[in-house]
All heavy atoms as TSV, in Angstrom:
chain	resi	resn	atom	element	x	y	z
A	1	MET	N	N	-26.185	9.183	6.095
A	1	MET	CA	C	-25.510	8.491	7.155
A	1	MET	C	C	-24.782	9.513	8.024
A	1	MET	O	O	-24.071	10.360	7.525
A	1	MET	CB	C	-24.511	7.490	6.548
A	1	MET	CG	C	-23.644	6.841	7.585
A	1	MET	SD	S	-22.472	5.625	6.928
A	1	MET	CE	C	-21.515	6.552	5.807
A	2	SER	N	N	-24.967	9.391	9.310
A	2	SER	CA	C	-24.293	10.267	10.244
A	2	SER	C	C	-23.745	9.418	11.384
A	2	SER	O	O	-24.511	8.792	12.115
A	2	SER	CB	C	-25.259	11.321	10.787
A	2	SER	OG	O	-24.608	12.117	11.749
A	3	ALA	N	N	-22.442	9.329	11.484
A	3	ALA	CA	C	-21.809	8.562	12.551
A	3	ALA	C	C	-20.683	9.383	13.144
A	3	ALA	O	O	-20.030	10.151	12.440
A	3	ALA	CB	C	-21.268	7.252	11.976
A	4	THR	N	N	-20.470	9.246	14.437
A	4	THR	CA	C	-19.405	9.991	15.084
A	4	THR	C	C	-18.489	9.042	15.829
A	4	THR	O	O	-18.849	7.910	16.157
A	4	THR	CB	C	-19.983	11.024	16.092
A	4	THR	OG1	O	-20.706	10.319	17.102
A	4	THR	CG2	C	-20.876	12.023	15.391
A	5	ALA	N	N	-17.286	9.506	16.125
A	5	ALA	CA	C	-16.303	8.751	16.889
A	5	ALA	C	C	-15.514	9.742	17.726
A	5	ALA	O	O	-15.492	10.950	17.416
A	5	ALA	CB	C	-15.376	7.976	15.973
A	6	THR	N	N	-14.889	9.265	18.764
A	6	THR	CA	C	-14.111	10.108	19.664
A	6	THR	C	C	-12.622	9.837	19.455
A	6	THR	O	O	-12.196	8.675	19.352
A	6	THR	CB	C	-14.481	9.822	21.130
A	6	THR	OG1	O	-15.873	10.053	21.279
A	6	THR	CG2	C	-13.733	10.720	22.065
A	7	VAL	N	N	-11.810	10.881	19.416
A	7	VAL	CA	C	-10.367	10.745	19.298
A	7	VAL	C	C	-9.815	10.419	20.687
A	7	VAL	O	O	-10.082	11.121	21.646
A	7	VAL	CB	C	-9.729	12.051	18.752
A	7	VAL	CG1	C	-8.223	11.908	18.682
A	7	VAL	CG2	C	-10.298	12.407	17.390
A	8	SER	N	N	-9.017	9.332	20.783
A	8	SER	CA	C	-8.456	8.933	22.071
A	8	SER	C	C	-7.250	9.797	22.414
A	8	SER	O	O	-6.793	10.601	21.605
A	8	SER	CB	C	-8.036	7.457	22.028
A	8	SER	OG	O	-6.847	7.306	21.275
A	9	SER	N	N	-6.708	9.589	23.610
A	9	SER	CA	C	-5.521	10.349	24.029
A	9	SER	C	C	-4.310	10.002	23.186
A	9	SER	O	O	-3.341	10.752	23.137
A	9	SER	CB	C	-5.224	10.066	25.502
A	9	SER	OG	O	-4.974	8.681	25.701
A	10	LYS	N	N	-4.356	8.862	22.486
A	10	LYS	CA	C	-3.285	8.456	21.567
A	10	LYS	C	C	-3.612	8.847	20.131
A	10	LYS	O	O	-2.967	8.364	19.189
A	10	LYS	CB	C	-3.066	6.953	21.656
A	10	LYS	CG	C	-2.528	6.497	22.993
A	10	LYS	CD	C	-2.284	5.003	22.955
A	10	LYS	CE	C	-1.716	4.538	24.269
A	10	LYS	NZ	N	-1.396	3.096	24.238
A	11	PHE	N	N	-4.635	9.685	19.950
A	11	PHE	CA	C	-5.071	10.150	18.635
A	11	PHE	C	C	-5.564	9.002	17.756
A	11	PHE	O	O	-5.430	9.034	16.541
A	11	PHE	CB	C	-3.993	10.962	17.912
A	11	PHE	CG	C	-3.676	12.235	18.635
A	11	PHE	CD1	C	-2.596	12.299	19.498
A	11	PHE	CD2	C	-4.470	13.343	18.485
A	11	PHE	CE1	C	-2.313	13.459	20.184
A	11	PHE	CE2	C	-4.191	14.530	19.165
A	11	PHE	CZ	C	-3.109	14.573	20.023
A	12	GLN	N	N	-6.161	7.981	18.356
A	12	GLN	CA	C	-6.746	6.877	17.614
A	12	GLN	C	C	-8.244	7.052	17.540
A	12	GLN	O	O	-8.848	7.618	18.435
A	12	GLN	CB	C	-6.417	5.549	18.295
A	12	GLN	CG	C	-4.930	5.245	18.318
A	12	GLN	CD	C	-4.615	4.034	19.160
A	12	GLN	OE1	O	-5.303	3.716	20.110
A	12	GLN	NE2	N	-3.554	3.346	18.776
A	13	VAL	N	N	-8.825	6.558	16.440
A	13	VAL	CA	C	-10.265	6.655	16.238
A	13	VAL	C	C	-10.760	5.289	15.770
A	13	VAL	O	O	-10.151	4.657	14.902
A	13	VAL	CB	C	-10.613	7.710	15.155
A	13	VAL	CG1	C	-12.087	7.736	14.865
A	13	VAL	CG2	C	-10.122	9.077	15.578
A	14	SER	N	N	-11.844	4.835	16.351
A	14	SER	CA	C	-12.478	3.601	15.877
A	14	SER	C	C	-13.518	3.983	14.841
A	14	SER	O	O	-14.354	4.863	15.070
A	14	SER	CB	C	-13.157	2.864	17.031
A	14	SER	OG	O	-12.201	2.373	17.928
A	15	ILE	N	N	-13.469	3.317	13.706
A	15	ILE	CA	C	-14.425	3.605	12.639
A	15	ILE	C	C	-15.761	2.963	13.009
A	15	ILE	O	O	-15.802	1.740	13.262
A	15	ILE	CB	C	-13.914	3.060	11.296
A	15	ILE	CG1	C	-12.549	3.662	10.964
A	15	ILE	CG2	C	-14.926	3.377	10.172
A	15	ILE	CD1	C	-11.831	2.990	9.811
A	16	PRO	N	N	-16.819	3.735	13.069
A	16	PRO	CA	C	-18.122	3.165	13.424
A	16	PRO	C	C	-18.533	2.033	12.493
A	16	PRO	O	O	-18.218	2.039	11.296
A	16	PRO	CB	C	-19.073	4.365	13.291
A	16	PRO	CG	C	-18.208	5.555	13.441
A	16	PRO	CD	C	-16.896	5.181	12.822
A	17	LYS	N	N	-19.214	1.045	13.055
A	17	LYS	CA	C	-19.643	-0.145	12.293
A	17	LYS	C	C	-20.425	0.231	11.055
A	17	LYS	O	O	-20.240	-0.367	9.986
A	17	LYS	CB	C	-20.468	-1.082	13.181
A	17	LYS	CG	C	-20.868	-2.361	12.464
A	17	LYS	CD	C	-21.533	-3.322	13.394
A	17	LYS	CE	C	-21.935	-4.633	12.795
A	17	LYS	NZ	N	-21.834	-4.867	11.416
A	18	GLU	N	N	-21.313	1.187	11.164
A	18	GLU	CA	C	-22.126	1.614	10.016
A	18	GLU	C	C	-21.246	2.049	8.862
A	18	GLU	O	O	-21.489	1.719	7.700
A	18	GLU	CB	C	-23.046	2.763	10.459
A	18	GLU	CG	C	-23.908	3.333	9.371
A	18	GLU	CD	C	-24.737	4.525	9.857
A	18	GLU	OE1	O	-24.709	4.836	11.063
A	18	GLU	OE2	O	-25.403	5.133	9.030
A	19	VAL	N	N	-20.168	2.773	9.160
A	19	VAL	CA	C	-19.246	3.247	8.127
A	19	VAL	C	C	-18.426	2.084	7.588
A	19	VAL	O	O	-18.243	1.949	6.364
A	19	VAL	CB	C	-18.330	4.356	8.699
A	19	VAL	CG1	C	-17.287	4.776	7.669
A	19	VAL	CG2	C	-19.148	5.547	9.165
A	20	ARG	N	N	-17.917	1.225	8.468
A	20	ARG	CA	C	-17.136	0.049	8.025
A	20	ARG	C	C	-17.953	-0.822	7.085
A	20	ARG	O	O	-17.452	-1.254	6.034
A	20	ARG	CB	C	-16.710	-0.805	9.225
A	20	ARG	CG	C	-15.727	-0.146	10.146
A	20	ARG	CD	C	-15.175	-1.123	11.163
A	20	ARG	NE	N	-16.156	-1.988	11.784
A	20	ARG	CZ	C	-16.614	-1.840	13.023
A	20	ARG	NH1	N	-16.221	-0.844	13.760
A	20	ARG	NH2	N	-17.494	-2.718	13.511
A	21	ASP	N	N	-19.203	-1.051	7.456
A	21	ASP	CA	C	-20.072	-1.899	6.609
A	21	ASP	C	C	-20.319	-1.249	5.246
A	21	ASP	O	O	-20.247	-1.899	4.209
A	21	ASP	CB	C	-21.392	-2.185	7.306
A	21	ASP	CG	C	-21.237	-3.096	8.499
A	21	ASP	OD1	O	-20.162	-3.741	8.649
A	21	ASP	OD2	O	-22.179	-3.157	9.321
A	22	ARG	N	N	-20.625	0.036	5.263
A	22	ARG	CA	C	-20.955	0.725	4.006
A	22	ARG	C	C	-19.737	0.810	3.075
A	22	ARG	O	O	-19.871	0.702	1.846
A	22	ARG	CB	C	-21.473	2.123	4.333
A	22	ARG	CG	C	-21.930	2.842	3.089
A	22	ARG	CD	C	-22.757	4.021	3.440
A	22	ARG	NE	N	-23.230	4.679	2.246
A	22	ARG	CZ	C	-24.001	5.712	2.230
A	22	ARG	NH1	N	-24.433	6.220	3.343
A	22	ARG	NH2	N	-24.378	6.262	1.110
A	23	MET	N	N	-18.544	0.991	3.655
A	23	MET	CA	C	-17.318	1.081	2.847
A	23	MET	C	C	-16.729	-0.272	2.534
A	23	MET	O	O	-15.799	-0.383	1.717
A	23	MET	CB	C	-16.273	1.949	3.571
A	23	MET	CG	C	-16.635	3.414	3.665
A	23	MET	SD	S	-15.368	4.381	4.490
A	23	MET	CE	C	-14.063	4.324	3.274
A	24	GLY	N	N	-17.218	-1.318	3.176
A	24	GLY	CA	C	-16.696	-2.664	2.949
A	24	GLY	C	C	-15.290	-2.850	3.486
A	24	GLY	O	O	-14.496	-3.592	2.915
A	25	LEU	N	N	-14.962	-2.172	4.573
A	25	LEU	CA	C	-13.628	-2.264	5.133
A	25	LEU	C	C	-13.410	-3.610	5.824
A	25	LEU	O	O	-14.335	-4.167	6.413
A	25	LEU	CB	C	-13.392	-1.134	6.137
A	25	LEU	CG	C	-13.414	0.286	5.561
A	25	LEU	CD1	C	-13.270	1.306	6.662
A	25	LEU	CD2	C	-12.320	0.455	4.530
A	26	ARG	N	N	-12.162	-4.115	5.744
A	26	ARG	CA	C	-11.797	-5.373	6.371
A	26	ARG	C	C	-10.657	-5.127	7.358
A	26	ARG	O	O	-9.889	-4.204	7.181
A	26	ARG	CB	C	-11.337	-6.367	5.308
A	26	ARG	CG	C	-12.356	-6.659	4.219
A	26	ARG	CD	C	-11.779	-7.523	3.109
A	26	ARG	NE	N	-10.494	-7.078	2.581
A	26	ARG	CZ	C	-10.333	-6.181	1.618
A	26	ARG	NH1	N	-11.384	-5.613	1.057
A	26	ARG	NH2	N	-9.135	-5.863	1.176
A	27	PRO	N	N	-10.527	-5.990	8.375
A	27	PRO	CA	C	-9.380	-5.849	9.289
A	27	PRO	C	C	-8.060	-5.924	8.538
A	27	PRO	O	O	-7.901	-6.744	7.628
A	27	PRO	CB	C	-9.537	-7.053	10.229
A	27	PRO	CG	C	-10.985	-7.398	10.172
A	27	PRO	CD	C	-11.416	-7.084	8.766
A	28	GLY	N	N	-7.147	-5.033	8.857
A	28	GLY	CA	C	-5.836	-5.003	8.208
A	28	GLY	C	C	-5.796	-4.196	6.920
A	28	GLY	O	O	-4.710	-3.948	6.388
A	29	GLN	N	N	-6.942	-3.771	6.421
A	29	GLN	CA	C	-6.974	-2.988	5.179
A	29	GLN	C	C	-6.438	-1.599	5.437
A	29	GLN	O	O	-6.677	-0.991	6.476
A	29	GLN	CB	C	-8.406	-2.907	4.655
A	29	GLN	CG	C	-8.524	-2.182	3.349
A	29	GLN	CD	C	-9.940	-2.199	2.793
A	29	GLN	OE1	O	-10.844	-2.714	3.434
A	29	GLN	NE2	N	-10.107	-1.639	1.627
A	30	LYS	N	N	-5.712	-1.066	4.486
A	30	LYS	CA	C	-5.148	0.285	4.601
A	30	LYS	C	C	-6.176	1.313	4.098
A	30	LYS	O	O	-6.914	1.038	3.147
A	30	LYS	CB	C	-3.864	0.413	3.832
A	30	LYS	CG	C	-2.734	-0.420	4.395
A	30	LYS	CD	C	-1.442	-0.077	3.732
A	30	LYS	CE	C	-0.302	-0.897	4.266
A	30	LYS	NZ	N	0.125	-0.518	5.582
A	31	VAL	N	N	-6.187	2.466	4.750
A	31	VAL	CA	C	-7.010	3.588	4.297
A	31	VAL	C	C	-6.112	4.812	4.229
A	31	VAL	O	O	-5.137	4.928	4.955
A	31	VAL	CB	C	-8.218	3.851	5.229
A	31	VAL	CG1	C	-9.219	2.723	5.199
A	31	VAL	CG2	C	-7.770	4.125	6.650
A	32	ALA	N	N	-6.440	5.712	3.319
A	32	ALA	CA	C	-5.693	6.964	3.174
A	32	ALA	C	C	-6.558	8.108	3.695
A	32	ALA	O	O	-7.766	8.103	3.505
A	32	ALA	CB	C	-5.334	7.199	1.707
A	33	PHE	N	N	-5.917	9.064	4.355
A	33	PHE	CA	C	-6.608	10.246	4.852
A	33	PHE	C	C	-6.158	11.438	4.017
A	33	PHE	O	O	-4.972	11.730	3.921
A	33	PHE	CB	C	-6.296	10.490	6.325
A	33	PHE	CG	C	-6.816	9.406	7.210
A	33	PHE	CD1	C	-6.050	8.301	7.498
A	33	PHE	CD2	C	-8.085	9.491	7.747
A	33	PHE	CE1	C	-6.536	7.283	8.319
A	33	PHE	CE2	C	-8.584	8.490	8.558
A	33	PHE	CZ	C	-7.806	7.387	8.830
A	34	ILE	N	N	-7.116	12.125	3.412
A	34	ILE	CA	C	-6.828	13.265	2.547
A	34	ILE	C	C	-7.423	14.507	3.208
A	34	ILE	O	O	-8.642	14.595	3.401
A	34	ILE	CB	C	-7.422	13.058	1.140
A	34	ILE	CG1	C	-6.843	11.770	0.533
A	34	ILE	CG2	C	-7.161	14.261	0.253
A	34	ILE	CD1	C	-7.561	11.296	-0.704
A	35	ALA	N	N	-6.563	15.449	3.567
A	35	ALA	CA	C	-7.011	16.677	4.230
A	35	ALA	C	C	-7.759	17.559	3.224
A	35	ALA	O	O	-7.305	17.788	2.105
A	35	ALA	CB	C	-5.820	17.433	4.808
A	36	LYS	N	N	-8.925	17.998	3.602
A	36	LYS	CA	C	-9.743	18.911	2.812
A	36	LYS	C	C	-9.875	20.219	3.580
A	36	LYS	O	O	-9.528	20.296	4.756
A	36	LYS	CB	C	-11.131	18.313	2.553
A	36	LYS	CG	C	-11.124	17.066	1.707
A	36	LYS	CD	C	-10.670	17.400	0.324
A	36	LYS	CE	C	-11.076	16.367	-0.680
A	36	LYS	NZ	N	-10.762	16.792	-2.026
A	37	ILE	N	N	-10.419	21.239	2.958
A	37	ILE	CA	C	-10.574	22.546	3.617
A	37	ILE	C	C	-11.430	22.411	4.866
A	37	ILE	O	O	-11.087	22.945	5.921
A	37	ILE	CB	C	-11.175	23.582	2.646
A	37	ILE	CG1	C	-10.161	23.866	1.525
A	37	ILE	CG2	C	-11.547	24.849	3.378
A	37	ILE	CD1	C	-10.713	24.737	0.405
A	38	GLU	N	N	-12.517	21.675	4.766
A	38	GLU	CA	C	-13.404	21.559	5.913
A	38	GLU	C	C	-13.576	20.107	6.329
A	38	GLU	O	O	-14.684	19.576	6.384
A	38	GLU	CB	C	-14.758	22.159	5.582
A	38	GLU	CG	C	-14.691	23.652	5.387
A	38	GLU	CD	C	-16.034	24.301	5.466
A	38	GLU	OE1	O	-16.965	23.704	6.023
A	38	GLU	OE2	O	-16.159	25.414	4.941
A	39	GLY	N	N	-12.494	19.410	6.629
A	39	GLY	CA	C	-12.589	18.048	7.103
A	39	GLY	C	C	-11.530	17.140	6.484
A	39	GLY	O	O	-10.524	17.610	5.956
A	40	VAL	N	N	-11.791	15.864	6.577
A	40	VAL	CA	C	-10.864	14.863	6.094
A	40	VAL	C	C	-11.639	13.831	5.295
A	40	VAL	O	O	-12.732	13.408	5.691
A	40	VAL	CB	C	-10.154	14.156	7.269
A	40	VAL	CG1	C	-9.258	13.029	6.784
A	40	VAL	CG2	C	-9.352	15.153	8.096
A	41	LEU	N	N	-11.067	13.420	4.190
A	41	LEU	CA	C	-11.649	12.378	3.365
A	41	LEU	C	C	-10.885	11.096	3.626
A	41	LEU	O	O	-9.666	11.073	3.554
A	41	LEU	CB	C	-11.546	12.762	1.884
A	41	LEU	CG	C	-12.040	11.789	0.850
A	41	LEU	CD1	C	-13.556	11.574	1.014
A	41	LEU	CD2	C	-11.747	12.307	-0.536
A	42	MET	N	N	-11.595	10.020	3.972
A	42	MET	CA	C	-10.959	8.716	4.218
A	42	MET	C	C	-11.355	7.791	3.081
A	42	MET	O	O	-12.523	7.589	2.830
A	42	MET	CB	C	-11.431	8.146	5.545
A	42	MET	CG	C	-10.766	6.824	5.877
A	42	MET	SD	S	-11.380	6.105	7.388
A	42	MET	CE	C	-12.852	5.320	6.787
A	43	VAL	N	N	-10.343	7.254	2.383
A	43	VAL	CA	C	-10.616	6.350	1.260
A	43	VAL	C	C	-9.794	5.080	1.406
A	43	VAL	O	O	-8.648	5.118	1.857
A	43	VAL	CB	C	-10.299	7.016	-0.098
A	43	VAL	CG1	C	-11.210	8.185	-0.379
A	43	VAL	CG2	C	-8.869	7.450	-0.163
A	44	PRO	N	N	-10.381	3.928	1.048
A	44	PRO	CA	C	-9.600	2.687	1.105
A	44	PRO	C	C	-8.511	2.667	0.056
A	44	PRO	O	O	-8.697	3.176	-1.055
A	44	PRO	CB	C	-10.645	1.594	0.855
A	44	PRO	CG	C	-11.821	2.281	0.259
A	44	PRO	CD	C	-11.765	3.720	0.643
A	45	VAL	N	N	-7.355	2.133	0.423
A	45	VAL	CA	C	-6.249	1.974	-0.521
A	45	VAL	C	C	-6.426	0.616	-1.197
A	45	VAL	O	O	-6.443	-0.417	-0.517
A	45	VAL	CB	C	-4.886	2.043	0.197
A	45	VAL	CG1	C	-3.743	1.796	-0.761
A	45	VAL	CG2	C	-4.736	3.390	0.898
A	46	PRO	N	N	-6.571	0.593	-2.499
A	46	PRO	CA	C	-6.785	-0.708	-3.179
A	46	PRO	C	C	-5.541	-1.557	-3.162
A	46	PRO	O	O	-4.421	-1.059	-3.230
A	46	PRO	CB	C	-7.158	-0.303	-4.613
A	46	PRO	CG	C	-6.575	1.040	-4.801
A	46	PRO	CD	C	-6.561	1.693	-3.449
A	47	GLY	N	N	-5.724	-2.867	-3.089
A	47	GLY	CA	C	-4.632	-3.811	-3.155
A	47	GLY	C	C	-4.282	-4.123	-4.597
A	47	GLY	O	O	-5.011	-3.751	-5.523
A	48	ARG	N	N	-3.171	-4.817	-4.788
A	48	ARG	CA	C	-2.741	-5.168	-6.151
A	48	ARG	C	C	-3.792	-5.972	-6.899
A	48	ARG	O	O	-4.033	-5.736	-8.084
A	48	ARG	CB	C	-1.458	-5.977	-6.111
A	48	ARG	CG	C	-0.239	-5.179	-5.784
A	48	ARG	CD	C	0.967	-6.048	-5.901
A	48	ARG	NE	N	2.165	-5.287	-5.543
A	48	ARG	CZ	C	3.388	-5.748	-5.630
A	48	ARG	NH1	N	3.589	-6.984	-6.048
A	48	ARG	NH2	N	4.405	-5.000	-5.298
A	49	GLU	N	N	-4.406	-6.914	-6.191
A	49	GLU	CA	C	-5.398	-7.767	-6.863
A	49	GLU	C	C	-6.609	-6.978	-7.305
A	49	GLU	O	O	-7.284	-7.336	-8.264
A	49	GLU	CB	C	-5.822	-8.930	-5.955
A	49	GLU	CG	C	-6.480	-8.540	-4.653
A	49	GLU	CD	C	-5.519	-8.068	-3.554
A	49	GLU	OE1	O	-4.294	-8.226	-3.685
A	49	GLU	OE2	O	-6.018	-7.518	-2.558
A	50	GLU	N	N	-6.904	-5.870	-6.631
A	50	GLU	CA	C	-8.067	-5.056	-6.982
A	50	GLU	C	C	-7.824	-4.179	-8.198
A	50	GLU	O	O	-8.754	-3.803	-8.891
A	50	GLU	CB	C	-8.497	-4.207	-5.802
A	50	GLU	CG	C	-8.995	-5.027	-4.618
A	50	GLU	CD	C	-9.173	-4.177	-3.383
A	50	GLU	OE1	O	-8.257	-3.413	-3.023
A	50	GLU	OE2	O	-10.241	-4.291	-2.763
A	51	ILE	N	N	-6.549	-3.825	-8.452
A	51	ILE	CA	C	-6.241	-2.938	-9.580
A	51	ILE	C	C	-5.603	-3.681	-10.738
A	51	ILE	O	O	-5.364	-3.099	-11.794
A	51	ILE	CB	C	-5.379	-1.734	-9.164
A	51	ILE	CG1	C	-4.026	-2.188	-8.600
A	51	ILE	CG2	C	-6.116	-0.859	-8.180
A	51	ILE	CD1	C	-3.066	-1.052	-8.333
A	52	ALA	N	N	-5.339	-4.980	-10.565
A	52	ALA	CA	C	-4.728	-5.768	-11.636
A	52	ALA	C	C	-5.612	-5.747	-12.876
A	52	ALA	O	O	-6.805	-5.995	-12.805
A	52	ALA	CB	C	-4.505	-7.197	-11.180
A	53	GLY	N	N	-5.024	-5.402	-14.013
A	53	GLY	CA	C	-5.752	-5.392	-15.269
A	53	GLY	C	C	-6.596	-4.157	-15.509
A	53	GLY	O	O	-7.299	-4.074	-16.522
A	54	MET	N	N	-6.543	-3.185	-14.632
A	54	MET	CA	C	-7.395	-2.016	-14.764
A	54	MET	C	C	-7.096	-1.212	-16.032
A	54	MET	O	O	-8.007	-0.640	-16.635
A	54	MET	CB	C	-7.238	-1.108	-13.530
A	54	MET	CG	C	-8.232	0.021	-13.529
A	54	MET	SD	S	-8.406	0.942	-11.978
A	54	MET	CE	C	-6.815	1.046	-11.280
A	55	ALA	N	N	-5.819	-1.192	-16.456
A	55	ALA	CA	C	-5.453	-0.394	-17.620
A	55	ALA	C	C	-5.396	-1.225	-18.895
A	55	ALA	O	O	-4.985	-0.731	-19.928
A	55	ALA	CB	C	-4.117	0.295	-17.383
A	56	ARG	N	N	-5.834	-2.473	-18.820
A	56	ARG	CA	C	-5.799	-3.348	-20.006
A	56	ARG	C	C	-6.637	-2.722	-21.130
A	56	ARG	O	O	-7.728	-2.274	-20.907
A	56	ARG	CB	C	-6.362	-4.717	-19.628
A	56	ARG	CG	C	-6.187	-5.741	-20.733
A	56	ARG	CD	C	-6.550	-7.122	-20.259
A	56	ARG	NE	N	-5.529	-7.575	-19.305
A	56	ARG	CZ	C	-5.798	-8.118	-18.107
A	56	ARG	NH1	N	-7.034	-8.267	-17.725
A	56	ARG	NH2	N	-4.821	-8.494	-17.320
A	57	GLY	N	N	-6.047	-2.705	-22.313
A	57	GLY	CA	C	-6.766	-2.187	-23.460
A	57	GLY	C	C	-6.598	-0.683	-23.692
A	57	GLY	O	O	-7.141	-0.148	-24.639
A	58	THR	N	N	-5.851	-0.018	-22.836
A	58	THR	CA	C	-5.638	1.428	-23.044
A	58	THR	C	C	-4.619	1.656	-24.142
A	58	THR	O	O	-3.787	0.793	-24.449
A	58	THR	CB	C	-5.154	2.119	-21.761
A	58	THR	OG1	O	-3.953	1.487	-21.328
A	58	THR	CG2	C	-6.197	2.021	-20.675
A	59	ASN	N	N	-4.654	2.810	-24.744
A	59	ASN	CA	C	-3.767	3.174	-25.841
A	59	ASN	C	C	-2.654	4.062	-25.275
A	59	ASN	O	O	-2.896	5.201	-24.909
A	59	ASN	CB	C	-4.537	3.904	-26.929
A	59	ASN	CG	C	-3.652	4.236	-28.110
A	59	ASN	OD1	O	-2.460	3.954	-28.130
A	59	ASN	ND2	N	-4.267	4.858	-29.120
A	60	PRO	N	N	-1.395	3.574	-25.236
A	60	PRO	CA	C	-0.305	4.372	-24.672
A	60	PRO	C	C	0.260	5.426	-25.632
A	60	PRO	O	O	1.181	6.168	-25.257
A	60	PRO	CB	C	0.762	3.317	-24.350
A	60	PRO	CG	C	0.518	2.238	-25.327
A	60	PRO	CD	C	-0.967	2.220	-25.562
A	61	GLU	N	N	-0.274	5.531	-26.850
A	61	GLU	CA	C	0.233	6.528	-27.794
A	61	GLU	C	C	-0.012	7.928	-27.261
A	61	GLU	O	O	-1.049	8.228	-26.699
A	61	GLU	CB	C	-0.448	6.374	-29.154
A	61	GLU	CG	C	0.098	5.257	-29.989
A	61	GLU	CD	C	-0.474	5.272	-31.370
A	61	GLU	OE1	O	-0.681	6.379	-31.919
A	61	GLU	OE2	O	-0.721	4.188	-31.900
A	62	GLY	N	N	0.976	8.790	-27.453
A	62	GLY	CA	C	0.850	10.176	-27.018
A	62	GLY	C	C	1.170	10.361	-25.542
A	62	GLY	O	O	1.025	11.441	-25.012
A	63	TYR	N	N	1.592	9.294	-24.880
A	63	TYR	CA	C	1.946	9.396	-23.464
A	63	TYR	C	C	3.211	10.220	-23.297
A	63	TYR	O	O	4.168	10.056	-24.030
A	63	TYR	CB	C	2.146	7.997	-22.878
A	63	TYR	CG	C	2.690	7.991	-21.484
A	63	TYR	CD1	C	1.867	8.289	-20.397
A	63	TYR	CD2	C	4.020	7.730	-21.227
A	63	TYR	CE1	C	2.352	8.311	-19.114
A	63	TYR	CE2	C	4.525	7.741	-19.957
A	63	TYR	CZ	C	3.692	8.032	-18.888
A	63	TYR	OH	O	4.198	8.057	-17.625
A	64	ARG	N	N	3.203	11.077	-22.310
A	64	ARG	CA	C	4.388	11.895	-22.024
A	64	ARG	C	C	4.939	11.495	-20.680
A	64	ARG	O	O	4.196	11.267	-19.731
A	64	ARG	CB	C	4.000	13.376	-21.982
A	64	ARG	CG	C	3.587	13.942	-23.318
A	64	ARG	CD	C	3.185	15.379	-23.207
A	64	ARG	NE	N	4.234	16.139	-22.542
A	64	ARG	CZ	C	4.040	17.325	-21.993
A	64	ARG	NH1	N	2.874	17.896	-22.031
A	64	ARG	NH2	N	5.027	17.962	-21.391
A	65	ASP	N	N	6.257	11.410	-20.594
A	65	ASP	CA	C	6.863	11.125	-19.295
A	65	ASP	C	C	7.724	12.332	-18.876
A	65	ASP	O	O	7.713	13.386	-19.523
A	65	ASP	CB	C	7.668	9.835	-19.315
A	65	ASP	CG	C	8.876	9.881	-20.240
A	65	ASP	OD1	O	9.201	10.953	-20.759
A	65	ASP	OD2	O	9.482	8.806	-20.457
A	66	ARG	N	N	8.457	12.180	-17.809
A	66	ARG	CA	C	9.254	13.294	-17.287
A	66	ARG	C	C	10.259	13.852	-18.279
A	66	ARG	O	O	10.561	15.039	-18.279
A	66	ARG	CB	C	9.994	12.846	-16.005
A	66	ARG	CG	C	9.077	12.589	-14.877
A	66	ARG	CD	C	9.855	12.043	-13.695
A	66	ARG	NE	N	8.930	11.526	-12.706
A	66	ARG	CZ	C	8.660	12.114	-11.587
A	66	ARG	NH1	N	9.222	13.249	-11.280
A	66	ARG	NH2	N	7.813	11.598	-10.749
A	67	ASN	N	N	10.791	12.999	-19.140
A	67	ASN	CA	C	11.785	13.464	-20.116
A	67	ASN	C	C	11.194	14.367	-21.187
A	67	ASN	O	O	11.906	15.077	-21.876
A	67	ASN	CB	C	12.472	12.265	-20.777
A	67	ASN	CG	C	13.229	11.447	-19.760
A	67	ASN	OD1	O	13.751	11.970	-18.792
A	67	ASN	ND2	N	13.314	10.135	-19.992
A	68	ASP	N	N	9.880	14.330	-21.363
A	68	ASP	CA	C	9.216	15.159	-22.369
A	68	ASP	C	C	8.886	16.545	-21.859
A	68	ASP	O	O	8.428	17.392	-22.618
A	68	ASP	CB	C	7.901	14.499	-22.828
A	68	ASP	CG	C	8.156	13.194	-23.572
A	68	ASP	OD1	O	9.247	13.051	-24.164
A	68	ASP	OD2	O	7.279	12.345	-23.553
A	69	ARG	N	N	9.092	16.780	-20.602
A	69	ARG	CA	C	8.718	18.078	-20.016
A	69	ARG	C	C	9.797	19.125	-20.288
A	69	ARG	O	O	10.938	18.821	-20.579
A	69	ARG	CB	C	8.509	17.942	-18.514
A	69	ARG	CG	C	7.372	17.008	-18.230
A	69	ARG	CD	C	7.132	16.884	-16.766
A	69	ARG	NE	N	6.108	15.859	-16.532
A	69	ARG	CZ	C	5.840	15.352	-15.373
A	69	ARG	NH1	N	6.493	15.765	-14.298
A	69	ARG	NH2	N	4.930	14.421	-15.232
A	70	PHE	N	N	9.406	20.354	-20.175
A	70	PHE	CA	C	10.346	21.448	-20.465
A	70	PHE	C	C	11.335	21.638	-19.362
A	70	PHE	O	O	11.156	21.470	-18.244
A	70	PHE	CB	C	9.582	22.757	-20.675
A	70	PHE	CG	C	8.639	22.681	-21.834
A	70	PHE	CD1	C	7.286	22.518	-21.661
A	70	PHE	CD2	C	9.150	22.703	-23.115
A	70	PHE	CE1	C	6.432	22.449	-22.736
A	70	PHE	CE2	C	8.290	22.625	-24.200
A	70	PHE	CZ	C	6.938	22.507	-24.002
């Protein structure tokens, strides 16, 4: 997939339809921009309903928090 967009004078970019469709983006959805050495990675930010129950069944034994650090 190869799609391009132009940066406006207000530094806004419209995400090409091909990219929106492939990523399943919806109006109002948040995306995160992660700077890489040679470009930018754009990833959708999951909502609460999408991550609810994701850690169900995990074993919290051996978990370390900030108080366990040196």
